[in-house]
N, C-alpha and C positions, 0 to 999 in steps of 0.2 A: 503493499499500500505506499503511496505516495503522498505526502503532505502538500496540498496546495496552498501555499502561503498566501497569493493572492486573494483566494476565495475567504481564508480565513481571517485576513485583514479587512476585506469588505463586511464580512459577517460581523466582525468586532465594531468596526465603525457605525455600521448600521443600527447595532445595538448599544450605541452610546459609550463605548469604550476606546474611542479614538485617542483622546487625550492620555488616557492611562497605558495604552499602547505603546503611545509616543515616550512617555516617561520610562517604560520597559526597556524600549530601545536606547534611549540615552545612558540610562544607569546601565544596561548591558555594556555598552560601548566604553563607558567609563571605568567599570571595574573588571574588563578583561572576561566577561561571561563565557564560560566554556562551551554554552549552546550555541555560539556563533561560529565554531570550528567547523570548517570544510568538512573534514574527515570522521565527525562523531556520527555514530549511528543514530538513525532516526529518532528510535524509542528512547534514546539517552537525551538526546537533544529536545524532545517534548518535556521528558521529565524536568529537565533543568529550566527549560523555558518556562513550565507551568510553576515552579518553585520562585523564579523570579516575578510572575505575575501575581502569584499569592501574596509575597511579601509587599510587592507595592499596593496592593488592594488592602492588606493589612495597615499599612502606613496612613494609606487615605481614610480608613475607617478610625484609627487613632486619632488623626488630625480632627475629623468631624467632632469625636467625643470630646476632645480638648476644646475645641470652639465651642460646643454646646455648654460644657462645664462653664468656661468664662463667661459665657452670655447669661447663664442661670446663677452666677455667684452671688448675686444680690440675693437670691432666696436661700439658698444652702449651699455651702461649698465644703466638700470633704478634701482636704489639702492631701491627705495620705493617696486617695484614689487618683487625684490629679497627679501627684508626683510620680504614681506607678504607671499610667498612662503615657506620661511625658518620658519616663525612662525606657519605657518598651519601645516606643516611637524612635528615640535617639538610637537606641541599640541596634534596631534593624536599619537607619540610615547607615550607621556606622558599618555595619556588615556588608551592606551594598556598596558603600564607597570603598572598603578596603579589599573587598572580593573574599573575606571571610564566609559570607553566604553560601559560597560554593563548597567550603571545606566539609560541612556535613555531608555532603553528596558524595565528595569524593570517594569516603570510605566504604559507601553502601553497594 
């Protein structure tokens, strides 16, 4: 089975994921993402690409949660939860930027 990357890109764009897809590609290029390797088996490339997409989706969710917590701070503010969300977001950002995101998969 051959992956039709053009069709996948169009599908994701039509589903509202164009900006996120662009962020995945940007992060991949900066971090030396292994799924970009020409000689990588298709199944492994898919797994690694999905891992990057999941990480960026998680970052986006954390950003939304942090923004919501800030906007609702006048009602009730849980500084411990806010700090935990921020730490998780920052750790994911560092893992993507440094390339350590891929180290967990390298041994699998």
